[in-house]
C-alpha positions as CSV (number, residue, x, y, z in Angstrom):
1,X,-51.6,59.3,294.5
2,X,-53.9,60.8,291.9
3,X,-53.7,57.8,289.2
4,X,-52.4,60.4,286.8
5,X,-54.9,62.9,287.5
6,X,-58.2,60.4,287.0
7,X,-59.1,60.8,291.2
8,X,-62.7,59.6,291.5
9,X,-63.5,62.6,289.2
10,X,-65.5,60.4,286.9
11,X,-67.5,58.9,289.9
12,X,-67.8,61.9,291.5
13,X,-69.8,63.0,288.0
14,X,-72.4,60.3,288.5
15,X,-73.6,61.4,291.7
16,X,-76.5,63.4,291.5
17,X,-77.2,63.9,295.2
18,X,-74.7,67.0,295.0
19,X,-73.8,69.7,293.0
20,X,-69.8,69.1,294.0
21,X,-67.3,67.1,293.5
22,X,-65.1,65.6,295.9
23,X,-62.2,68.2,297.7
24,X,-59.5,66.0,296.6
25,X,-60.8,65.9,293.0
26,X,-61.5,69.2,292.9
27,X,-57.9,69.6,293.1
28,X,-57.5,67.6,290.5
29,X,-60.2,69.0,288.0
30,X,-57.6,72.2,288.2
31,X,-55.5,70.3,285.7
32,X,-58.2,69.7,283.4
33,X,-58.7,73.6,283.1
34,X,-62.0,73.3,285.7
35,X,-62.5,75.4,288.7
36,X,-65.2,74.2,291.1
37,X,-66.9,77.7,292.6
38,X,-70.1,78.6,294.6
39,X,-72.8,81.8,293.9
40,X,-72.3,83.7,296.3
41,X,-75.0,86.4,295.0
42,X,-78.5,86.1,293.9
43,X,-78.0,87.7,290.6
44,X,-81.4,87.0,289.2
45,X,-83.1,88.9,287.3
46,X,-79.9,90.6,286.6
47,X,-79.1,93.7,288.7
48,X,-76.5,96.8,288.4
49,X,-73.5,96.5,290.5
50,X,-75.4,99.4,293.0
51,X,-78.1,97.3,293.8
52,X,-76.1,94.0,294.1
53,X,-74.5,95.9,297.6
54,X,-78.1,96.9,298.6
55,X,-80.2,94.4,297.4
56,X,-78.8,90.8,297.0
57,X,-79.4,88.3,299.6
58,X,-76.2,86.3,300.3
59,X,-77.2,82.7,298.7
60,X,-74.3,81.3,301.0
61,X,-76.1,82.4,304.3
62,X,-79.9,81.6,303.0
63,X,-78.9,78.4,301.6
64,X,-77.1,77.4,304.8
65,X,-80.6,78.4,307.0
66,X,-82.3,76.4,304.5
67,X,-80.1,73.4,305.1
68,X,-79.0,73.6,301.6
69,X,-75.9,73.0,300.2
70,X,-73.7,75.9,298.2
71,X,-75.0,76.8,294.5
72,X,-72.0,74.9,293.2
73,X,-70.9,75.5,289.6
74,X,-67.5,75.7,287.7
75,X,-65.1,77.6,285.9
76,X,-64.0,76.0,282.8
77,X,-61.0,77.7,281.3
78,X,-60.0,76.9,277.7
79,X,-56.1,77.4,276.5
80,X,-55.7,79.7,273.1
81,X,-52.0,78.6,272.3
82,X,-50.7,82.6,270.7
83,X,-53.9,83.9,271.3
84,X,-55.2,82.7,267.7
85,X,-58.9,80.8,267.1
86,X,-60.7,80.7,264.4
87,X,-64.1,81.6,263.2
88,X,-65.8,78.6,263.5
89,X,-64.2,78.1,267.2
90,X,-64.8,81.3,268.3
91,X,-68.7,80.7,267.1
92,X,-68.8,76.9,269.2
93,X,-67.6,78.6,272.0
94,X,-70.5,81.8,271.7
95,X,-72.6,78.6,271.4
96,X,-71.3,76.8,274.4
97,X,-71.5,80.3,277.0
98,X,-75.3,80.0,276.2
99,X,-75.9,76.3,275.6
100,X,-74.2,75.3,279.2
101,X,-72.7,78.2,281.2
102,X,-74.2,82.0,282.5
103,X,-73.8,83.6,279.0
104,X,-70.8,85.2,279.0
105,X,-67.4,84.4,277.8
106,X,-64.2,85.6,279.6
107,X,-61.0,87.0,277.8
108,X,-58.1,86.2,279.9
109,X,-55.1,88.3,279.7
110,X,-53.5,85.0,279.3
111,X,-55.4,84.1,276.3
112,X,-57.9,82.0,277.2
113,X,-61.3,81.7,277.1
114,X,-63.3,81.2,280.6
115,X,-66.6,80.1,281.1
116,X,-68.5,80.4,284.0
117,X,-71.7,79.3,286.0
118,X,-71.6,75.3,284.4
119,X,-73.2,73.6,286.3
120,X,-71.9,69.8,287.2
121,X,-74.4,67.9,284.7
122,X,-73.6,69.8,282.3
123,X,-69.9,69.1,282.3
124,X,-68.9,67.0,280.4
125,X,-71.1,68.3,277.1
126,X,-69.4,71.5,277.7
127,X,-65.6,69.7,277.0
128,X,-67.0,67.6,274.2
129,X,-68.3,70.6,272.6
130,X,-64.8,72.6,273.4
131,X,-62.9,69.7,272.3
132,X,-65.3,69.4,268.6
133,X,-63.9,72.4,267.1
134,X,-60.0,71.0,268.2
135,X,-59.9,73.1,270.9
136,X,-58.9,71.8,274.7
137,X,-59.4,72.6,278.4
138,X,-56.4,70.4,279.6
139,X,-53.3,72.2,281.5
140,X,-55.1,75.0,281.4
141,X,-54.9,75.4,285.1
142,X,-52.9,73.3,287.8
143,X,-49.5,72.8,288.3
144,X,-48.0,72.3,285.0
145,X,-47.1,74.5,281.7
146,X,-49.9,76.9,281.2
147,X,-51.6,78.6,277.8
148,X,-48.5,79.6,276.0
149,X,-48.6,82.9,274.7
150,X,-46.7,84.9,272.5
151,X,-47.7,88.2,269.9
152,X,-51.2,87.1,268.7
153,X,-51.0,88.5,265.7
154,X,-49.4,85.5,263.3
155,X,-50.0,87.9,260.0
156,X,-48.0,90.7,261.0
157,X,-44.8,89.2,259.5
158,X,-43.3,86.2,258.6
159,X,-41.7,86.2,262.0
160,X,-44.7,86.5,263.8
161,X,-46.2,83.5,262.0
162,X,-43.1,81.7,262.8
163,X,-43.4,82.6,266.9
164,X,-47.0,81.7,267.0
165,X,-46.4,78.4,265.8
166,X,-43.8,77.2,267.8
167,X,-45.8,78.4,270.5
168,X,-48.1,76.2,269.7
169,X,-46.1,73.2,269.4
170,X,-44.7,74.2,272.4
171,X,-47.8,74.1,274.1
172,X,-48.7,70.8,272.7
173,X,-44.7,69.4,273.6
174,X,-45.4,70.6,277.0
175,X,-48.8,69.1,277.6
176,X,-49.3,66.2,280.0
177,X,-50.1,63.1,278.4
178,X,-52.1,61.1,280.8
179,X,-55.3,59.6,279.0
180,X,-57.4,60.5,282.0
181,X,-58.7,63.6,279.9
182,X,-59.8,61.7,277.2
183,X,-61.2,58.7,279.5
184,X,-63.1,61.4,281.5
185,X,-64.3,64.1,279.2
186,X,-64.6,62.7,275.9
187,X,-65.1,58.5,276.1
188,X,-68.7,57.2,276.4
189,X,-67.2,54.0,278.4
190,X,-64.9,54.4,281.3
191,X,-61.6,52.4,281.8
192,X,-62.2,50.4,284.8
193,X,-59.9,49.5,287.7
194,X,-56.1,50.0,286.2
195,X,-56.3,48.7,282.6
196,X,-54.8,52.4,281.4
197,X,-50.9,52.6,282.4
198,X,-50.1,56.0,281.9
199,X,-46.7,57.5,281.9
200,X,-45.7,61.1,281.6
201,X,-42.4,61.5,280.0
202,X,-42.0,65.2,281.1
203,X,-43.8,65.3,284.2
204,X,-43.5,61.9,286.1
205,X,-46.4,61.1,288.5
206,X,-46.1,63.8,290.4
207,X,-46.2,66.8,288.1
208,X,-44.7,70.1,289.1
209,X,-44.1,71.8,292.6
210,X,-46.4,74.8,291.5
211,X,-47.8,76.6,288.2
212,X,-45.5,77.1,285.2
213,X,-46.1,79.9,282.8
214,X,-44.6,80.8,279.4
215,X,-44.2,83.8,277.2
216,X,-42.6,84.8,273.8
217,X,-42.2,88.2,272.8
218,X,-41.1,89.9,269.7
219,X,-38.7,92.6,269.8
220,X,-39.1,95.6,269.4
221,X,-42.4,94.7,271.3
222,X,-42.6,93.2,275.0
223,X,-46.8,93.1,274.9
224,X,-46.6,90.1,276.9
225,X,-44.1,90.8,279.5
226,X,-42.1,88.2,279.0
227,X,-39.2,88.9,282.2
228,X,-42.6,88.2,284.5
229,X,-42.9,84.6,283.4
230,X,-41.3,81.6,284.6
231,X,-40.0,80.7,281.4
232,X,-39.6,83.7,278.1
233,X,-38.4,83.9,274.8
234,X,-37.5,87.0,273.2
235,X,-36.7,86.7,269.2
236,X,-33.7,87.0,267.9
237,X,-34.2,88.0,264.6
238,X,-31.2,88.4,261.7
239,X,-30.3,91.6,259.7
240,X,-31.9,89.7,256.6
241,X,-35.2,89.3,258.8
242,X,-35.3,85.7,259.4
243,X,-35.6,84.5,263.2
244,X,-32.3,83.0,264.0
245,X,-33.8,81.8,267.6
246,X,-34.2,82.9,270.9
247,X,-33.0,84.1,273.7
248,X,-34.2,82.3,276.8
249,X,-35.3,83.7,280.1
250,X,-36.2,82.2,283.7
251,X,-37.7,82.8,286.6
252,X,-40.0,85.7,286.2
253,X,-43.1,86.3,288.2
254,X,-44.7,89.1,290.1
255,X,-46.8,87.3,292.3
256,X,-46.7,87.9,296.2
257,X,-48.5,87.1,299.4
258,X,-49.5,90.2,301.0
259,X,-47.8,90.9,304.7
260,X,-45.4,87.8,303.8
261,X,-41.8,89.0,303.4
262,X,-40.6,85.8,302.5
263,X,-42.6,86.1,298.6
264,X,-42.2,88.8,296.2
265,X,-41.8,89.6,293.0
266,X,-39.2,89.3,290.5
267,X,-37.9,89.6,287.0
268,X,-36.6,86.8,284.9
269,X,-33.1,86.3,284.1
270,X,-31.1,85.6,281.4
271,X,-30.4,81.7,280.4
272,X,-28.9,82.4,277.6
273,X,-29.5,81.9,273.7
274,X,-30.9,79.0,271.6
275,X,-31.7,78.3,268.1
276,X,-34.7,77.7,266.9
277,X,-34.0,73.8,266.6
278,X,-33.2,73.5,270.3
279,X,-35.8,75.8,271.6
280,X,-38.4,73.3,272.6
281,X,-35.7,71.0,273.8
282,X,-34.7,73.8,276.3
283,X,-38.1,74.4,277.4
284,X,-38.2,71.0,278.4
285,X,-35.3,71.0,280.3
286,X,-35.9,74.3,282.1
287,X,-38.9,72.9,283.2
288,X,-37.6,69.0,284.3
289,X,-35.1,70.9,286.4
290,X,-38.0,72.9,288.2
291,X,-39.7,69.8,288.5
292,X,-37.1,67.9,290.0
293,X,-35.8,70.7,292.7
294,X,-38.5,73.0,293.0
295,X,-39.8,73.7,296.6
296,X,-42.7,70.8,297.2
297,X,-43.0,71.7,301.2
298,X,-44.3,75.2,300.5
299,X,-46.4,76.3,298.0
300,X,-45.7,79.7,298.7
301,X,-41.8,79.3,297.6
302,X,-42.7,76.7,295.0
303,X,-43.0,78.7,291.7
304,X,-39.6,78.7,289.7
305,X,-38.6,81.6,290.8
306,X,-37.7,81.2,293.8
307,X,-35.9,77.9,292.7
308,X,-33.8,80.6,290.7
309,X,-33.3,83.1,293.7
310,X,-32.7,80.3,296.4
311,X,-29.4,78.1,293.9
312,X,-28.6,81.1,291.4
313,X,-29.0,81.2,287.6
314,X,-25.4,79.6,286.9
315,X,-26.4,76.7,288.7
316,X,-29.9,76.5,287.2
317,X,-28.1,76.7,283.7
318,X,-25.4,74.1,284.7
319,X,-28.6,71.8,285.2
320,X,-30.1,72.8,282.3
321,X,-26.9,72.4,280.1
322,X,-26.2,68.9,281.5
323,X,-29.8,67.4,280.7
324,X,-29.6,69.1,277.3
325,X,-25.9,67.9,276.5
326,X,-24.4,71.1,275.1
327,X,-24.5,74.4,276.0
328,X,-26.5,77.5,275.7
329,X,-24.8,80.1,273.6
330,X,-24.4,84.0,275.0
331,X,-27.8,85.9,275.0
332,X,-27.9,88.2,271.7
333,X,-28.4,91.8,271.3
334,X,-32.3,92.8,271.3
335,X,-34.4,96.0,272.4
336,X,-37.7,96.6,274.2
337,X,-38.9,100.0,273.1
338,X,-42.6,99.6,274.9
339,X,-45.0,97.0,276.4
340,X,-48.1,98.2,275.5
341,X,-51.5,95.7,274.2
342,X,-51.5,95.6,270.2
């Protein structure tokens, strides 16, 4: 058991004999938004791509010959629910890139920030600096609900603001509740033994079989590709311009494994309509059905799209409605006219 995402991460951070963490812990750090990597090429001084191909030594081979371990470093991903950050947060991200990472910030297609090249002894300092401006990395990776996406302009209309606010609230609601994140990265004193008894009311002790991605679209624009997600919300706007609720879709995903015909891309199915007051509860119940019925024996068959494909959308809907205690309404009319970036 991971002890609710603790493992031996805290002890590994104190081990100065290696730049890496234990293999089991690198699985858990993904839930904390952290990937362990190793630098393959020597890029100092900076070289063009062509020169990299022709001139760079392979660090892995060079270090192997010298009987040195790989040049380990870490990628850290910062959640940005709805794709909006403040100017103060942006300035802090820029500062972290220079102080703790390799001087770059990557803006991802899922509305997140990524830092690369952070070495182990800089990890806690980096995570603390991120949290100082009320941002975090928890659940940016791992088998949990990832960063919730929506059209990234809350100032376009009142509906856009309400959808962005919903994205933030949904992201918070579906975040893990373990205190391990604060204990490992933010606390000055580590809690010993089993002094902390965590409970995960949504995820349970085993979390999800696979990653879970959520997006919210506002017609007529489908700029977030809502049907390519495990869970999708399509805003339904009344004639007077107010947000009535959401058409909910499930089971989308574009990933597949080359030469494996049992994996395939799939568009999401329509689950039904819910009001704005019901939307977070519906999302939670969609997630818990996947938690309980998703395939934990084969990670390549573990996404929600395969749970829907294997059991049918009607079965999945009945499971969600049983947990909700009420029926979803039929989907309401909507129309997408484009899916271009804003």
